[in-house]
C-alpha positions as CSV (number, residue, x, y, z in Angstrom):
1,M,23.9,-86.8,-37.9
2,R,21.1,-86.3,-35.4
3,I,18.2,-88.7,-35.4
4,F,15.1,-88.3,-33.2
5,L,12.8,-91.3,-32.8
6,L,9.2,-90.4,-32.2
7,G,6.1,-92.4,-31.4
8,F,3.6,-93.3,-28.8
9,M,4.8,-95.2,-25.7
10,G,5.4,-98.8,-26.6
11,T,6.3,-98.4,-30.2
12,G,9.8,-99.7,-29.8
13,K,11.7,-96.4,-29.9
14,T,14.3,-97.6,-27.4
15,Y,14.6,-101.0,-29.0
16,W,15.1,-99.8,-32.5
17,G,17.3,-96.9,-31.4
18,Q,19.7,-99.1,-29.6
19,L,19.9,-101.6,-32.5
20,W,20.3,-99.0,-35.2
21,S,22.9,-97.0,-33.2
22,Q,25.0,-100.1,-32.8
23,Q,24.8,-100.9,-36.5
24,Q,25.8,-97.4,-37.5
25,H,28.3,-96.7,-34.7
26,L,26.2,-93.8,-33.3
27,D,25.7,-92.8,-29.7
28,F,22.3,-93.8,-28.4
29,F,20.3,-91.7,-25.8
30,D,16.9,-92.2,-24.2
31,L,15.4,-88.8,-23.3
32,D,13.3,-90.3,-20.5
33,A,16.4,-91.9,-19.0
34,A,18.3,-88.6,-19.2
35,I,15.4,-86.8,-17.5
36,E,15.4,-89.4,-14.7
37,K,19.2,-89.0,-14.2
38,A,19.1,-85.2,-14.2
39,G,16.1,-85.1,-11.9
40,G,17.4,-87.9,-9.5
41,M,14.1,-89.7,-9.6
42,T,11.9,-91.8,-11.9
43,I,9.5,-90.2,-14.2
44,A,6.6,-91.8,-12.3
45,K,7.9,-90.1,-9.1
46,M,8.4,-86.8,-11.0
47,F,4.8,-86.9,-12.2
48,A,3.6,-87.7,-8.7
49,T,5.7,-85.2,-6.9
50,H,5.8,-82.2,-9.3
51,G,3.2,-82.9,-11.9
52,E,3.2,-83.2,-15.7
53,Q,3.9,-79.6,-16.4
54,Y,7.2,-79.8,-14.5
55,F,8.1,-83.0,-16.3
56,R,7.4,-81.4,-19.7
57,E,9.6,-78.4,-18.8
58,Q,12.5,-80.7,-17.9
59,E,11.9,-82.7,-21.1
60,R,12.1,-79.5,-23.2
61,S,15.2,-78.3,-21.5
62,L,17.1,-81.6,-21.8
63,L,16.0,-82.1,-25.4
64,R,17.6,-78.7,-26.3
65,T,21.0,-80.0,-25.0
66,F,21.1,-82.4,-27.9
67,G,21.7,-79.4,-30.2
68,A,25.3,-79.4,-29.0
69,K,25.8,-83.1,-29.8
70,D,26.2,-84.9,-33.1
71,N,26.2,-88.5,-34.4
72,F,23.4,-89.9,-32.2
73,I,20.0,-91.4,-32.1
74,L,17.7,-90.1,-29.4
75,S,14.6,-92.0,-28.3
76,T,12.1,-89.4,-27.2
77,G,9.1,-89.7,-24.9
78,G,5.8,-90.3,-26.5
79,G,4.6,-86.8,-25.8
80,T,7.8,-85.0,-26.5
81,P,6.8,-83.7,-30.0
82,C,3.5,-82.4,-28.7
83,F,4.7,-79.8,-26.2
84,F,6.2,-76.4,-26.6
85,D,7.9,-76.2,-30.0
86,N,9.7,-79.5,-29.6
87,M,8.6,-80.9,-33.0
88,D,9.7,-77.9,-34.9
89,W,13.0,-77.9,-33.0
90,M,13.7,-81.5,-33.7
91,N,12.9,-81.1,-37.4
92,E,15.2,-78.1,-37.6
93,N,18.0,-79.9,-35.9
94,G,17.9,-83.4,-37.3
95,I,15.9,-86.2,-38.9
96,T,12.7,-87.2,-37.2
97,I,11.5,-90.7,-37.6
98,Y,7.9,-91.6,-36.4
99,L,7.5,-95.3,-35.5
100,Q,3.8,-95.7,-36.2
101,T,2.1,-98.7,-34.4
102,A,-1.5,-99.9,-34.4
103,P,-3.4,-99.2,-31.2
104,K,-4.2,-102.9,-30.7
105,I,-0.5,-103.8,-30.7
106,L,0.3,-100.9,-28.4
107,K,-2.4,-102.1,-25.9
108,E,-0.9,-105.6,-25.8
109,R,2.5,-104.2,-25.1
110,L,1.5,-101.5,-22.6
111,I,-0.7,-103.8,-20.4
112,K,2.4,-105.8,-19.6
113,E,4.4,-102.7,-18.5
114,K,1.8,-100.3,-17.2
115,A,3.3,-100.2,-13.7
116,H,6.2,-98.3,-15.2
117,R,4.0,-95.9,-17.2
118,P,2.7,-93.1,-15.0
119,L,0.0,-92.0,-17.5
120,I,-1.7,-95.5,-17.6
121,K,-0.7,-97.2,-14.4
122,D,-4.1,-96.8,-12.8
123,L,-6.2,-97.7,-15.9
124,D,-7.9,-101.0,-16.6
125,D,-7.5,-102.8,-20.0
126,T,-10.5,-101.1,-21.6
127,A,-9.4,-97.7,-20.4
128,I,-5.9,-98.2,-21.7
129,M,-7.3,-98.8,-25.2
130,Q,-9.4,-95.6,-25.0
131,F,-6.3,-93.7,-23.7
132,I,-4.2,-95.0,-26.6
133,E,-6.8,-94.1,-29.2
134,N,-7.5,-90.7,-27.7
135,N,-3.9,-89.7,-27.4
136,I,-2.8,-91.0,-30.8
137,N,-5.6,-88.9,-32.3
138,K,-4.3,-85.8,-30.4
139,R,-0.7,-86.5,-31.1
140,N,-0.9,-87.6,-34.7
141,K,-0.8,-84.0,-36.0
142,F,2.7,-83.7,-34.5
143,Y,3.9,-87.2,-35.3
144,M,2.9,-86.8,-39.0
145,Q,5.3,-83.8,-39.3
146,S,8.2,-86.3,-39.1
147,T,10.8,-86.5,-41.8
148,V,10.2,-90.3,-42.1
149,I,7.0,-92.3,-41.1
150,L,7.5,-96.0,-40.6
151,D,4.9,-98.6,-39.9
152,T,6.5,-100.7,-37.2
153,E,5.1,-103.9,-38.7
154,D,7.4,-103.3,-41.7
155,V,10.5,-102.2,-39.7
156,T,13.6,-104.4,-39.8
157,A,17.2,-104.1,-38.8
158,D,18.0,-102.9,-42.3
159,T,15.4,-100.2,-42.4
160,F,17.6,-97.6,-40.8
161,T,20.4,-98.1,-43.4
162,K,17.9,-97.3,-46.1
163,I,16.8,-94.2,-44.3
164,I,20.4,-93.0,-43.9
165,R,21.1,-93.5,-47.6
166,E,18.0,-91.4,-48.5
167,Y,18.2,-88.6,-46.0
168,V,21.8,-88.1,-45.1
């Protein structure tokens, strides 16, 4: 079983992925953490030093290594599905779950952690909301290709068990 969690930054992919992986006795991986480990630097430093294109290439390459693994949940980066053929690849190689979250909720979460988010670290609160809305509009065509679409306001610890029963 290969599960790919998708969604905008701040949707709770890591939180839910860790919780569900413990419940189901699956390995949990965070793609951003794997990229940082492989690159020997934070994503913020990678963006600053090499740019977004370099980061996206590393992301694509590391994502593909999960084709050799099984029985895991992978929390992807917010933009992962939107570059190269990543969305198609994830759908062909596992179950994709989109954690959909309202922009207002995302703004509240992201303002608190913007120092760790290279794409928003220099934005004020108004610009963050505009950034969220613009990017969700651009990314939605990819996110909506997911096997499962969950509104995070309705997600519980038991949600994953129901998904597994239906899709595995």
